[in-house]
C-alpha positions as CSV (number, residue, x, y, z in Angstrom):
1,M,4.7,-8.6,-26.4
2,T,5.8,-6.1,-23.7
3,G,4.1,-6.6,-20.3
4,K,1.9,-4.0,-18.6
5,I,1.6,-2.2,-15.3
6,K,-0.9,-4.4,-13.5
7,G,-2.3,-2.0,-11.0
8,L,-0.9,-1.5,-7.5
9,H,1.6,-3.9,-6.1
10,H,2.1,-2.6,-2.6
11,I,1.9,0.6,-0.5
12,T,4.4,1.4,2.2
13,A,3.7,3.7,5.1
14,I,5.4,4.8,8.3
15,A,4.1,3.9,11.8
16,G,5.1,4.5,15.3
17,D,4.8,1.7,17.9
18,P,5.2,-1.7,16.1
19,L,3.1,-3.7,18.6
20,R,0.2,-1.3,18.2
21,N,0.5,-1.4,14.4
22,F,0.5,-5.2,14.4
23,D,-2.5,-5.4,16.6
24,F,-4.5,-2.9,14.6
25,Y,-3.9,-4.4,11.2
26,T,-4.3,-8.1,12.2
27,H,-7.2,-7.8,14.7
28,T,-9.1,-4.6,13.9
29,L,-8.8,-4.9,10.1
30,G,-8.2,-8.7,9.9
31,L,-5.3,-8.6,7.4
32,R,-2.8,-11.5,7.3
33,F,0.7,-10.8,8.7
34,I,2.7,-12.2,5.9
35,K,6.3,-11.1,6.5
36,K,8.3,-9.9,9.5
37,T,11.7,-8.5,8.3
38,V,13.7,-5.3,8.8
39,N,14.3,-2.2,6.8
40,F,17.1,-2.8,4.2
41,D,18.7,0.5,5.2
42,D,18.1,0.3,8.9
43,P,18.1,-3.2,10.5
44,G,17.1,-1.7,13.8
45,T,13.7,-1.0,12.4
46,Y,11.1,-3.7,11.5
47,H,9.5,-3.9,8.1
48,F,6.0,-5.4,8.4
49,Y,4.0,-6.8,5.4
50,Y,0.2,-7.4,5.6
51,G,-1.9,-8.9,2.8
52,D,-4.1,-11.8,1.8
53,E,-3.2,-15.4,2.3
54,Q,-0.3,-15.4,-0.1
55,G,0.5,-11.7,-0.2
56,H,-0.7,-11.3,-3.8
57,P,0.3,-8.0,-5.5
58,G,-2.6,-5.6,-5.0
59,T,-3.1,-6.6,-1.4
60,I,0.2,-5.8,0.3
61,L,0.4,-3.0,2.8
62,T,3.8,-2.6,4.4
63,F,5.1,-0.4,7.3
64,F,8.3,0.9,8.7
65,P,7.3,1.1,12.4
66,W,10.0,3.5,13.6
67,G,8.9,3.7,17.2
68,A,6.6,5.7,19.4
69,G,8.9,8.7,19.7
70,I,8.9,9.7,16.0
71,P,7.1,12.9,15.0
72,R,3.7,12.8,13.4
73,G,3.7,13.5,9.6
74,R,1.4,15.9,7.8
75,R,-0.8,15.1,4.9
76,G,-0.4,17.5,2.0
77,T,0.6,17.8,-1.6
78,G,3.3,15.6,-3.1
79,M,2.2,12.4,-1.3
80,A,-0.3,9.6,-1.2
81,T,-3.0,10.7,1.3
82,E,-5.7,7.9,1.3
83,I,-5.5,4.1,0.9
84,A,-8.7,2.4,-0.1
85,Y,-9.6,-1.3,0.4
86,I,-12.4,-3.3,-1.4
87,V,-15.1,-4.8,0.8
88,P,-18.2,-6.7,-0.2
89,E,-21.4,-4.8,-0.9
90,G,-23.6,-4.4,2.2
91,S,-20.7,-4.8,4.6
92,L,-20.1,-1.2,5.7
93,D,-22.6,-1.5,8.6
94,F,-20.5,-4.4,10.0
95,W,-17.3,-2.3,9.5
96,T,-18.8,0.7,11.2
97,G,-19.5,-1.5,14.2
98,Q,-16.0,-3.0,14.1
99,L,-14.4,0.5,14.1
100,E,-16.7,1.6,17.0
101,K,-15.8,-1.5,18.9
102,Y,-12.1,-0.7,18.8
103,Q,-12.7,3.0,19.2
104,V,-11.3,3.9,15.8
105,I,-11.8,7.5,14.6
106,H,-14.0,7.3,11.5
107,N,-16.3,9.4,9.3
108,K,-19.9,8.7,8.3
109,T,-20.5,6.6,5.2
110,E,-20.5,8.7,2.0
111,M,-20.6,8.3,-1.8
112,K,-17.5,8.7,-3.9
113,F,-17.6,8.1,-7.7
114,G,-20.9,6.2,-7.2
115,E,-19.6,3.9,-4.5
116,K,-20.2,3.7,-0.8
117,V,-17.1,4.6,1.2
118,L,-16.2,4.5,4.9
119,A,-13.1,6.6,5.8
120,F,-11.2,6.1,9.1
121,F,-7.8,6.6,10.6
122,D,-5.3,4.0,12.0
123,P,-3.7,4.7,15.4
124,D,-0.9,6.8,13.8
125,G,-3.3,8.9,11.8
126,L,-3.0,7.2,8.4
127,K,-6.2,7.7,6.5
128,L,-7.8,4.6,5.0
129,E,-11.1,3.8,3.3
130,L,-13.3,0.8,2.9
131,V,-15.2,0.8,-0.4
132,E,-18.1,-1.4,-1.2
133,S,-17.4,-2.9,-4.7
134,K,-19.2,-5.3,-7.0
135,N,-15.8,-6.8,-7.7
136,A,-15.3,-8.0,-4.2
137,N,-16.9,-11.5,-4.7
138,A,-14.3,-12.3,-7.4
139,L,-11.4,-12.0,-4.9
140,V,-10.6,-14.5,-2.1
141,P,-10.4,-12.9,1.3
142,W,-8.3,-13.7,4.3
143,E,-10.8,-14.7,7.1
144,T,-10.2,-14.4,10.8
145,N,-12.2,-15.6,13.8
146,D,-13.7,-12.1,14.2
147,I,-13.9,-11.0,10.5
148,K,-15.6,-13.6,8.3
149,A,-15.3,-13.8,4.6
150,V,-18.6,-12.1,4.0
151,Y,-17.2,-8.9,5.4
152,A,-13.4,-9.2,4.9
153,T,-11.3,-6.9,2.8
154,R,-10.3,-8.1,-0.7
155,G,-7.1,-6.1,-1.2
156,F,-6.8,-2.6,-2.5
157,H,-9.4,-0.6,-4.3
158,G,-7.0,2.2,-5.1
159,I,-4.8,5.1,-3.8
160,T,-5.4,8.8,-3.6
161,L,-2.5,11.2,-4.5
162,S,-2.6,14.8,-3.5
163,V,-0.7,17.2,-5.9
164,R,-0.8,20.9,-6.6
165,D,-1.3,20.3,-10.4
166,I,-2.5,17.0,-11.6
167,Q,-1.4,17.4,-15.3
168,A,2.2,16.1,-15.0
169,T,1.3,13.3,-12.7
170,A,-1.6,12.3,-15.0
171,E,0.8,12.1,-17.9
172,I,2.9,9.5,-16.0
173,L,-0.3,7.4,-15.5
174,T,-1.5,7.7,-19.0
175,D,1.6,7.9,-21.1
176,I,3.8,5.5,-19.2
177,F,1.5,3.3,-17.2
178,D,-1.4,3.1,-19.7
179,Y,-4.1,4.3,-17.3
180,S,-7.2,6.1,-18.6
181,L,-9.2,8.9,-17.2
182,A,-12.5,7.4,-15.9
183,G,-14.2,10.5,-14.5
184,S,-13.9,13.6,-12.3
185,E,-15.6,14.6,-9.1
186,G,-14.9,17.9,-7.4
187,P,-11.1,18.4,-7.2
188,G,-10.6,14.7,-7.9
189,S,-9.9,12.9,-11.2
190,R,-10.0,9.1,-11.3
191,Y,-7.6,7.1,-13.4
192,V,-8.0,3.4,-14.0
193,T,-6.1,0.6,-15.7
194,A,-7.8,-2.1,-17.6
195,A,-5.0,-4.6,-16.9
196,T,-6.5,-5.8,-13.6
197,P,-10.0,-5.8,-12.1
198,H,-8.8,-4.7,-8.6
199,A,-6.1,-2.4,-7.2
200,A,-6.7,-0.6,-10.4
201,I,-7.5,3.0,-9.3
202,V,-5.4,6.1,-8.8
203,D,-7.4,9.2,-7.7
204,L,-5.6,12.5,-8.2
205,I,-6.7,15.4,-6.1
206,A,-5.7,18.9,-7.2
207,L,-4.8,21.1,-4.2
208,P,-3.0,24.1,-5.7
209,T,-2.8,26.1,-2.5
210,E,-2.1,23.3,0.0
211,K,1.2,23.0,1.8
212,R,3.6,20.2,0.8
213,G,3.1,17.1,3.0
214,H,5.7,15.9,5.4
215,V,6.5,12.2,5.3
216,A,6.7,10.8,8.9
217,N,4.6,8.9,11.3
218,G,1.1,8.2,9.9
219,T,1.9,8.9,6.3
220,V,2.5,7.0,3.1
221,H,6.2,6.6,2.2
222,H,5.8,5.3,-1.4
223,V,3.4,3.6,-3.8
224,A,4.4,0.6,-5.8
225,F,2.9,-0.6,-9.1
226,S,3.0,-4.2,-10.3
227,V,4.7,-5.8,-13.3
228,K,5.1,-9.5,-14.1
229,D,8.9,-10.0,-14.3
230,D,12.3,-8.4,-14.7
231,A,12.1,-7.9,-18.4
232,T,8.9,-5.9,-18.0
233,L,10.5,-4.0,-15.1
234,E,13.5,-3.0,-17.3
235,H,11.1,-2.0,-20.1
236,F,9.4,0.5,-17.8
237,R,12.7,1.7,-16.4
238,E,13.6,2.7,-20.0
239,K,10.3,4.4,-20.5
240,I,10.7,6.4,-17.3
241,A,14.2,7.6,-18.4
242,A,12.9,8.5,-21.9
243,H,10.3,10.7,-20.2
244,G,13.1,12.7,-18.6
245,L,12.8,11.3,-15.1
246,Q,15.6,9.8,-12.9
247,A,15.0,6.1,-12.1
248,T,17.1,3.9,-9.8
249,P,18.9,0.8,-11.0
250,V,17.0,-2.4,-10.4
251,I,17.1,-3.3,-6.7
252,D,16.6,-6.7,-5.2
253,R,14.1,-6.6,-2.3
254,N,14.2,-10.4,-1.7
255,Y,10.4,-10.8,-2.4
256,F,10.4,-8.7,-5.6
257,H,12.7,-6.6,-7.7
258,S,12.1,-2.8,-7.9
259,V,12.8,0.4,-9.6
260,Y,12.1,3.7,-7.9
261,F,11.5,7.2,-9.2
262,R,9.8,10.4,-8.1
263,E,6.9,11.5,-10.3
264,P,6.6,15.2,-11.1
265,G,4.0,15.9,-8.4
266,G,6.4,14.7,-5.8
267,V,5.1,11.2,-4.9
268,L,7.7,8.5,-4.7
269,F,6.7,5.7,-7.1
270,E,8.1,2.2,-7.3
271,I,7.6,-0.5,-9.9
272,A,7.9,-4.0,-8.5
273,T,7.8,-7.5,-9.9
274,E,5.3,-10.2,-9.0
275,V,8.1,-12.7,-8.5
276,P,9.7,-14.4,-6.6
277,G,7.0,-13.7,-3.9
278,F,6.7,-14.3,-0.2
279,T,7.0,-18.0,0.0
280,I,10.7,-17.9,-1.2
281,D,11.9,-18.1,2.4
282,E,8.8,-19.4,4.4
283,P,6.1,-22.0,3.6
284,L,2.7,-20.5,2.9
285,A,1.2,-21.8,6.2
286,Q,4.0,-20.1,8.2
287,L,4.2,-16.7,6.5
288,G,5.0,-14.0,9.1
289,S,5.9,-16.4,11.8
290,Q,9.7,-15.9,11.8
291,L,12.0,-12.9,11.6
292,K,13.5,-12.9,8.1
293,L,16.6,-10.9,7.6
294,P,18.3,-9.6,4.4
295,A,21.4,-11.7,3.8
296,Q,23.8,-8.8,4.7
297,Y,22.3,-8.8,8.2
298,E,22.2,-12.5,9.0
299,S,25.5,-12.4,10.8
300,R,24.0,-9.9,13.2
301,R,20.8,-11.8,13.9
302,M,21.3,-12.1,17.7
303,E,22.0,-8.4,18.0
304,I,19.1,-7.4,15.9
305,E,16.6,-9.7,17.5
306,A,17.6,-8.5,21.0
307,A,17.0,-4.8,19.9
308,L,13.5,-5.4,18.4
309,P,10.3,-5.9,20.4
310,A,8.8,-9.3,20.2
311,I,5.9,-9.7,17.8
312,N,3.6,-12.8,18.1
């Protein structure tokens, strides 16, 4: 039996200052810092991974922190524009206080598709949401001294994609990924997969007159969907090609294997395997504690470490 797309695997965004990014996501949001490595194509830039204790698919938010001098991006069509996390029911009052404590720009709590949502912005302008969900208690949180389990995030709730016309993007979700339309609200249509109870939602927002977004500081670079293994990855690579889209060869990203393609609405999609995972080069208790380099850069370790700011 062929495997399925199992919801979101990870989401990768672009940030400015790496120290500020690290502080916000580990202290303000209380995520675990699970991997410190570098960009495969630019070893002078960090690649940070945040998630739950083990970095399970569906919890992994990654960043290329390119430095304080890079220009601010612009949200618009052809990109992912909002990242939503699951939090326990009744926790948004705590989170409102947490955001105010750290002077984080945020909106008032609102309802979206019948759920309470708190939207806010990270220091680079990336838009995030916390969504109270009845599914929260089935997921194990990463707890910190400041953010106890009763409030902590439980991985992704979903992702919002802004496109000029949702039809072609929706066909990728339904015809290739086996998502189903769950409902519509205003310009938004919600698509859900039954293959996982969390990280299962893709919201499509139709913005026919909006300018195309510009991917830079404070924007999402790409959205990755999860599959079990290499055989399933190759199956979906073939389905993408049969749909008339260009897909990359399978690429080894050390912690997962990936295929990339750009869906018709302009968003860069990735399909990534669950294996081998983040403990392939560090014990679970020490995730994120050391700089891990792709093999091709190991001979340049001293040079690379000297050029990157220290992250503790």
